[in-house]
N, C-alpha and C positions, 0 to 999 in steps of 0.2 A: 663628492660632497657639495653642499651649497655654501656660498660665501657667508661667513658669520660676521655680523657687525658687533664690534665691541666698543664700549664707551672709553672714557679717558684711561689711557694705559701707558704709564711711564716705562715699564719693562714688560716684555712678552717672552715666554719660554715654553717650548714644547717638552713634554715628558720623553724619556728615553725610548719608549715604545711607539711614539708618534700618535698615540690615541687621544691625547689631551693637550690642552694649552693653558698655561697659567698667566694671568695678567695682573699687574699692579696699577691701581689708580688710588682713589680714596680707600678702596677695599682690595682684598685679594680675591680673584675670581678664578674658577676652575671650569673649563669648557670641555665637552665631549665633541670631538671633531666630526664624527660621522653624523650624529643627530643634529649638531649645531646648538644643542641645549647647554645652558649653564647649570652645572651639577651642584655647585655650591658657591656661596659668597660669604666672606667673613671680614670682620674689621678688627684684626688682632692688635693693632697698634696705630697710633696717629702718624700720618705722613710717611707711609712705607716708600722706600726708594730702591731697594735691591732685593733680589731673591737668588737662591741656589737650590738645586735638587740634590738629594743624597744619592750616592752611587747605586744603592739598591732600589732607587726610584720610589721609596716609601715616605720620605719626609721632605718638607720644604722649609728652608731657612729664610726668614724674612728680616730685613734690617730697615730701620727708619733713619730719618735725617738727624736724630738726636744720638744715634749710636746704639739704640736698643736693638735687641736681637731675640726673635722668638722662633721656635721650631713647631711646624704644623704637621698634622697627620694628613697625608695626601688624600686619604679616603673621604674625609668629611670636613677638613679644615680646622679640626679641633686643636687646641694648643697642647703640645706635648711638653715643651720646656719653655721657660720664660727667663731670659737672662738680661739683667740690667747692669750696665757698666757705668763707670764714671763718665761725666758729660764730655765726651770727645767731639761731639758735633758731627757734622756730615762727613761722609767718607766715600770710598770707592766701592766697587763690587765686592762680594764675598764668594768664596769657593770652598767646597768640601774637599778634604784630603781624599786620596784614592781609596782608602779603606773605610771612609765615612766616619772615623772616630773624632776628627777635628774639623774645625772651620777656620779658614785663614781670612782675616779681616784687616783691611787697611783704612786708615783715617786721615783726614786732612790736617790733623794735629801732629802728623809725622810718626804715628805708631803702626807697627805691624804686629798683630796678635794671633797666636795659635790657640784656639779656644776648644776645650773639650765639648763635643756636641751633646754629651749626656748630661753633664752637670754645670756647664758654663765656666768651669775653672780655667784660669789662664795657664796654659802649659808652658808657653814661652812668649816673650815680647821683645821687640826691637824698636828703639827710638831714634829717629832721624831729626835732629834739632833744626828748625828753620826750614823744614820741607813739608810738602803734602804728598801723601801716597795716593796716586790717582788711578792705579790699576793693579790688579792681581791676576796673573795668567799662569796656567799649568799645562805641562806636557803630560798627557795621560798615559804615554807609553814608557817614558823614561823616569817619571816622577821628578822632573825638573820643573822649577817654578821661576817666575819672573815678577818683579815688582817695578812699577813705573813711578819715578820720583820727579816731583816738580818743586825746585827750590823757590822759596818765597822771596819777593823783592826786598832788598835790604835798604834801598833808598827810594823815596817817592819819585825822584826825577830820573831814575835809571831802571832799565829793565832787569828782570831777574836773570840768574844764570840759566844756561840751557838745561832742559830736562835730560834725564838719563834712565837707563834700565839696569837692574841688578838681577843676576842669575843666581838662584839658590838650588841646592840639592837637598831633597827631603831626607831626614827631618831638618828644618831650618836651623842653621847655626852649628850643626855638627861638622860641616865642611865650610871653609871660608867662602862667603859669597863673592861673586865676581862682577865688577862693573863692566858692562858691555860697551864697546866702542861704537855705539849707535848714538849719534849726537845731533839732536834736533832742538829747535827752540822750545816749543811746547807740544808735548805728545799727549793727545787726547784719544780716548775710546780705543785703545790698542786691543787687538784680538789676534790670537794665534790661529793659523790654519789648522784644519783637522789633522793633517799629516804632521803638524808641529814643526815644519821646516821654514815657515814664512810668518811674518808678522805684518799686519795692516794697521794703520793708525792715521789720525788727523794731525797734521803739523800746523800750528797756528802761531802767527806773529803779527800783531797789529792788524793791518788790512790784508795780509797775505794768509791764505789758507790753502793747504794741499792735502790730498789723500795720497798716502805713501805705502808701497809694499816693499819689504826688504827681506833678505835671507837672514834668518835668525842664527845661522851657523857660521857664515862668513861675513855677515854684516853689510853686504853689498845691496844697494838700492836696485830693485828690479824695475820699478816705474813709479812715477808720481804725476798727478794731474791737479790742475787748479780745482778748488772746491769752494762752494758757497754755503757757508754755515747757516743753520737755522737759529732761532732764539734758544733752543735747547742745546746747541753746540754741535749736534751731529752724533751719529753712531755708525758702526760698521759691523758686518757679519759675513762669515764665509758660508757658502753652501756646503753641505756635508760631504760632497764629492770634491771639494776644493776648486770646482770649476768656475764659480762666480763669487763676486763680492758685492753685497748690497750695502749702500751707504745712504744715510739720512742727509738730505740736503734741503735747501730752501724750496718749499713747494712740493716736495715729494721724495721718492726713493729712486736712486740711480743704481742700475745693475751694470757691473763691469765684468769683462773676462779677467779672471784673477791674475793670469801671468802676462797679459799684454796691456792691460789698462783700457782696452777698447770698450766704449760704452755700448751695451747691448740693448738696454731698455730704460725708460723712465716712466714711473707711475705717479700720477698726481694724487696727493693726499694732503689735507690741511693739517698744519702743525705736527708733522711727523717727529717722532722722538726715539723709536727703537725698532729693531727687526730681529726675527729669528727664523731659521730654516728647520724643518723637521728632519729627524734622522733618516727617514726613508726617502728624503728628497722629493716628496710629493706636495708638501704644504709650506706656506710662508705666512708669518704673522707680522703685521705692521702696526706698531703702537703709535698713538697720537695723543696730543694734549686735548684733543676734542673728540674725534671718533675714529677708531682704527678698524682693521678687518683681519680675519683669518681666511685664507684663500688657497686654492690650488696654485702651485708655482706657475703652471702654464698660463694662468690668467694674468700673471704679472710680468713674467719674462717672455717677451714675444720677439724672437729673432727675425 
């Protein structure tokens, strides 16, 4: 394939078959990997911020900074469902349930909602007063889910309490959720490994920033390295064979060996903000506030 240049792209996601890539900037864009052509571009809602692909690879859920949610047809970007909720404001990522019937949504107002993907009805919701939900993660094999919680500061002259992670068993609420003993100051951009045994995230406190990999089963830290955040705060992503972790840092993308933390490669890109690896481990997409790219992995990871 030839390298594809993409414009402003806050989030980038490959489809399950690795044939296409979806990007979010002002618009939602859908690219064909082999031809490098943009198949369609739509503007379904203002200020889109997060997206998720349905398990059957047919629909794209798009969320914006006001909490609106729309479902697009992957074929042409047409709007299939238009859900408008109360003004919850900005929130974290969204995820489809494994059967595609629901969308799990977290907000910075402390709400976790289980939304019917067909009609937008709220199936269940959980409220965490005085907290922000900053991440929703799912184990695709065991149907185990995790929510990342960031308590809000109670006093202007004192820092907030440490972030924490809650483990849920699907369906949410039927089994008592468990607070994991993973205790860091501020957990950002958490991502589960493809094997679902490890978690990678950015730990931030004042001037200290670290990228951390921990075992999600025994809660032990595998490694951590110092980290230089960008204006967008950073992002992390596992390669689909769990061999590498790519991380957005100031000035570019750093590639690490996932189990050792050894830096493998650094790719310069202006204002980076997101990364994704294709399922066939052949391509990588680098989102940027200015200009991103979709490329073969071998062009980016150079041992």
